[in-house]
Each structure stands twice: as C-alpha cells, then as structure tokens.
C-alpha positions, -999 to +999 in steps of 0.1 A: +299+227+660+314+254+640+298+264+606+306+292+582+267+305+585+239+301+609+207+314+594+178+320+622+143+314+603+137+287+578+108+306+560+112+314+522+141+339+525+162+318+551+159+284+532+167+300+499+194+320+513+205+286+530+205+268+498+225+294+479+252+297+505+255+258+504+261+261+468+290+286+475+306+257+495+297+271+528+287+249+556+252+261+569+231+257+600+196+267+595+174+273+627+137+274+631+116+283+662+086+265+654+080+233+630+068+231+593+042+232+578+028+264+594+003+287+586+016+320+569+002+349+553-007+345+514+019+362+491+023+371+454+052+371+433+056+396+403+075+397+371+103+411+386+108+387+418+102+359+395+131+369+373+154+371+405+140+338+416+152+322+381+183+343+380+193+325+417+184+289+404+208+296+374+238+312+389+237+289+422+227+256+404+193+252+419+174+237+392+145+225+415+138+263+424+134+275+389+097+259+383+085+279+410+089+312+389+059+306+368+024+293+370+027+266+340+063+251+352+050+250+387+021+228+376+041+206+356+069+200+384+050+203+417+013+200+413+010+188+447+021+222+461-006+248+461-005+280+446-027+306+428-028+321+393-018+355+391-020+374+358-018+409+372-029+434+397-068+443+401-078+474+418-115+483+429-126+516+443-164+518+447-175+519+408-139+523+395-114+498+388-078+493+374-061+462+360-026+459+352-016+425+334+018+410+344+017+383+316+001+377+283-008+341+294-014+315+320+016+293+315+041+321+324+023+340+347+029+350+383+016+329+416+003+337+448+022+314+472+004+291+498+032+296+520+024+268+547+031+242+518+060+262+496+079+272+529+075+232+539+091+224+507+119+249+506+132+238+538+129+202+529+149+211+497+174+229+518+181+197+539+181+175+506+210+195+494+228+190+524+220+222+549+219+213+585+187+221+601+172+222+637+134+230+645+120+238+679+150+260+683+153+286+712+185+307+710+190+318+746+223+336+741+245+352+718+283+359+716+301+382+691+338+385+684+356+404+657+358+368+638+328+350+645+292+347+660+283+322+686+247+311+690+238+292+724+204+274+730+180+243+727+164+224+701+138+207+721+157+194+750+189+190+731+213+223+738+236+234+711+264+258+707+273+268+671+300+292+660+298+308+627+313+331+606+282+350+601+247+350+615+220+360+590+183+367+605+156+357+583+130+358+611+108+386+596+101+421+612+108+427+646+124+394+646+151+375+665+180+401+663+160+431+667+145+417+701+177+398+711+203+430+706+175+456+716+181+474+684+160+507+675+133+510+654+129+540+628+102+556+610+093+552+572+092+588+562+058+593+542+043+561+555+019+563+582+009+535+608-012+508+599-026+476+614-039+445+595-062+417+600-062+382+579-071+348+578-077+322+549-112+314+537-130+286+520-163+293+497-152+327+485-172+332+455-156+344+423-163+380+406-193+376+379-178+396+349-186+388+313-166+414+294-142+399+271-121+429+265-105+427+300-068+416+299-072+388+324-102+372+344-105+396+373-102+372+399-070+357+383-049+383+403-039+401+431-073+418+439-074+450+459-106+467+473-093+501+481-112+525+504-106+556+523-077+548+547-073+512+539-076+483+514-084+446+513-065+417+494-082+386+480-057+359+470-073+326+454-052+294+458-062+263+434-067+244+461-101+262+470-085+284+498-085+320+495-061+345+516-078+377+525-074+404+548-073+442+555-046+466+561-058+501+573-046+534+590-047+532+630-077+558+626-098+531+605-085+500+622-098+518+657-130+525+642-136+487+628-119+477+660-096+452+642-081+437+672-116+420+680-107+396+649-140+378+631-163+404+642-142+433+629-138+415+594-176+410+593-181+447+599-156+456+571-172+432+546-207+445+554-195+482+546-180+470+510-209+458+487-187+439+464-170+423+492-204+415+509-214+395+478-184+373+476-179+363+511-217+358+520-209+321+522-172+322+531-159+305+560-125+309+579-106+279+580-075+297+603-078+318+631-081+358+624-046+373+631-042+407+641-010+429+636-011+461+655+017+478+640+024+468+601+052+489+590+085+487+605+123+496+598+153+487+620+177+514+632+205+491+627+206+463+598+240+446+601+267+442+625+305+429+622+293+394+621+257+395+614+232+407+591+194+408+587+176+399+553+153+426+540+123+408+554+139+411+588+152+444+583+121+461+575+085+459+562+063+483+547+031+470+535+019+440+510-002+465+488+024+460+459+038+427+465+073+441+470+082+417+498+099+389+476+114+413+452+133+431+482+141+397+499+155+380+468+176+411+458+191+410+496+199+371+491+219+381+456+238+409+477+246+387+505+256+359+484+280+381+464+294+394+498+298+359+512+315+348+479+343+377+481+348+374+518+344+410+521+323+410+552+326+443+571+328+467+539+303+446+521+275+445+551+279+481+553+270+486+515+243+459+517+228+479+545+228+511+526+210+495+496+186+478+518+175+508+535+175+530+506+151+503+486+128+504+519+127+537+522+115+539+483+090+514+489+077+533+520+075+565+500+055+548+472+030+531+494+026+561+515+017+581+487-009+553+477-024+555+512-028+591+509-047+589+478-071+561+485-101+584+487-090+598+456-087+570+426-075+591+396-045+603+421-042+566+434-039+553+398-014+578+387+007+570+416+004+532+411+015+540+375+048+554+386+056+517+401+040+497+373+063+518+347+093+516+370+091+477+373+080+470+340+111+489+326+134+471+349+123+435+342+124+443+307+162+459+308+169+429+332+159+402+306+177+424+277+209+422+297+209+457+303+207+460+343+225+493+343+196+510+329+169+494+353+155+521+379+142+494+402+108+500+424+110+535+419+122+561+393+147+582+406+129+615+394+096+604+412+102+616+446+088+648+442+055+637+430+052+611+459+055+638+483+029+659+464+004+630+464-002+638+500-016+671+491-033+665+460-069+680+465-098+687+443-104+682+404-080+704+389-051+696+414-058+659+404-059+664+369-026+682+369-010+656+389-023+629+367-009+646+335+027+655+355+027+615+361+022+608+324+052+632+314+073+616+339+069+580+334+068+584+295+107+576+290+101+542+307+066+536+297+068+505+278+030+493+286+010+524+272+003+531+310-020+562+312-035+558+279-068+575+278-083+548+252-073+517+278-096+528+302-075+514+332-071+483+317-037+476+305-023+443+288+009+431+281+015+431+244+046+423+222+038+450+199+042+478+229+077+462+237+086+464+200+075+499+197+093+511+228+126+496+220+144+528+218+137+536+254+154+504+262+184+510+240+175+479+222+169+468+184+139+451+171+159+416+168+170+420+205+132+425+217+124+397+195+150+375+206+142+383+246+105+376+237+114+342+225+138+334+253+112+343+280+081+323+258+064+353+260+042+341+229+043+302+236 
C-alpha cells in the first residue's frame, strides 16, 4: 500500500503524532511491534507539557485529548483510565526537603500516567479517527529513495510492503531506526552514564505528615528520594498501583548490583529509612526491569525521508519529567513541517532544535547528579529549571511565546558547569546566591526566598507582582488566570 506517513511505535508519542497527521489530511499507517495493553514505566506531566497537549488538541481538532491535560477533566471524562494526582515535585535528602507546587488545586493539577492504560486509549483513539494500524509488526527491510521510504515486513503471518513520503520513528531510545540503520551514538556532555531499575507495586504506604503549611500533600506529587549518586522516584496512581524505581550512576549501580533486580531493590530500600517504612509491606506487581544504560543521544536524528521523535532521538533521565515536554514539542514541529511540505530543509531545522533541547536537558540533569551529595546546591540547580519552565508556561498562556526561555535559561550554562565543582560551605553559599541573582528576571514564583523554607506554593499574587517581568499588565494577568481556571 502507499501512504503519506508511516510511524513505527504506537506509544504516547507515536499515537499522538498519528492523530495530528491524520487531522492534517495525511494517510497514516501506525506500526506496533507488540500489542496493547502493555506495561510501560510510569511518567508524569508538567504544566508546560499539559499546555502543549492542550494546544495540539485545539490546533488539530482533537477534543478527546484535551481532558488528559488536567486531573479534574481527566476524572470527569475518563474515570476508567488510571492516572495519579500530581500537584508538584517533592524532593527528600536525608532530613532536608524541597517542595515545588505546580498547581494551586487538584482540579487543574498535573497527572502521573499509567501508561499501560493511557497508551492503549491513545492507539484506540487513533484508529477511531481513521489511522490504519498493525500490531505484532516486524519490519524486516527498509528502502529509501529521494522521494519515499518503503517499509517491508510482517504483521503476524501477513506480509506487508508500505511506501510512504516519510517514516517517523516513535519506538523510543535505541529503537528501530537506530538499530536498523546502524546509527552512531553520541555522548550527552555533562551527563554521566547511569543505570535504572524499576517496577510497579501495591501496598506502598503514604507519607505521614500533619503539617498544614505545605503547598500540597507530600505524596500527591512526583516524589524523589535523592542520595549521593542517585535518586528514587515514587509515583502513585489512583488504582492503588505505585510506580517506583531508582536511577543511579554506574558506580552506585555496581555497588547495589542493580542487574540482580528485586534483591537490589531491597538493598536500596534498606539504606533509606523513609523508603524502608513506605515499602515494608509493598508487593511488586510487575517484574523488575533493569536498564543498563539510561542516557542516550543518536548521532543522526533525521534523513531525507525519515525522522525520529525526540523520544527516539535521545533520552537523558526521568528526574525532572522532561520527556513529555520534549516529545510534544517535537510533534508540533513535525506537524508544521508536514503541513508545509518542506521536508529536507524542515527536517534539518527539526534535528538542530531537537538536539539543542536534549543537550540542555543533559547539562541540567548532569548538574543535578553532580550535586546530589550537596542538597543546597542541588536545590539551587533545580530552581534554575523551575524558574525557567514556570516563566515559559506563563508566557505561553499570555500569548507571548517569544519571551519564553524553554527548559533552561540561556544564561545558565556557566552555572550548570560550575555545579560540577562546587565544594564546601562558602562555595555552596556563593553558588546559591549567584543562582538567585540569575533567575531573578524570570522568577515568578518567589523561588529561593528564605522565608519559604524550600516550600514553594503557586499563588496568583506572585504572578500579579511579577507582571512586569512578563511584559504584561495586571488585566492581562487576571484574564490569563481566569481563562486557565486558576482560581476555580
């Protein structure tokens, strides 16, 4: 058969890309190596990724995607699809903590995606719209010309030969095209090699906390337990399942023997008293999965008739939940290229932007790994990110995308490099103060204010006071808050 677009991989990114392309009037074939529903690691949205999802739903007439962008609308529209409530980011390090709220209330909060059910919903939705779909598909050969890409293989026992104007790889890091074309792999500067181990659990206890001054309940968040050389995530879903795992440098991973699976997880839990209490009666409900090398960047991301989604072009680490944001940005860019039909030039620009964002994410997360034994410096590095993305989200919602800095402030690279050598109390204090000064022109959330003691709420008053930084009047801010249902 002949189509406009073939997409390899029907996870979140591949299915959304297929729906967007279909709405552009393109004929689309979506291929899946396995079969849904299938287990996938739990992932979290952020205000910026939810904004991008809302924008795709509006721009490409995909109204059934829009409810997934907020906890409240998700519960009303799709209560049968499991997700978790995410009010912000919680970080623990020994007796220290950092809480950064992402929403003022549950109804417009972010979510943890129970990917097994969400991905299944998305691929079914793509088919409902008219996207053609084959699962249990094995691609056995590829043929490229200046005008087309041809995919040859089998779906079960049935052979197929599909000719397309463009092939998009949505199969994840070190995925289909990376292997099939023998592409080179490049390092992520500033990001050391890491391993991961994860599973899903039942019976994970909630954190006991009676404080009423916190911006949200501690566990209603992406919870991170940070230690020297690694961190543990805990993401709770409303169906009683909890996604949990560890990412660690190779030195720590070797010490813990992560490749051994469940025994390694138990060794880790025994080291961290807070985790030991939470997981003392927890039972894994999925096999443990070990990833020997987490971070990845393909040396080539596009060709004359093919392109990788950002999720296939590279991956850094799940520490700051950047995966959805980068993938959705990539889908938006590819959609514009497909609409304009300027493939060669457009794909070259797409590859540059995708690589730049991966490099920025690598520098940022690499700096966080470098400071995991120094929580004051770790907190300062994290505020470089939270200041940038909160400013970007607000700028987008105000209709001012030209002032949005993205994931990393353009002037932050020097501090991210310096984070790798911060040592001692005096150097840490100087680093923290320099971060505060750097983020000040973009700080719309009082990040770094001593009186908040590392607990940062989301308040309309802060946005109104910071209006001049956003080049927005008080009336513009109020209109934006009302449109986003900030106050209910």
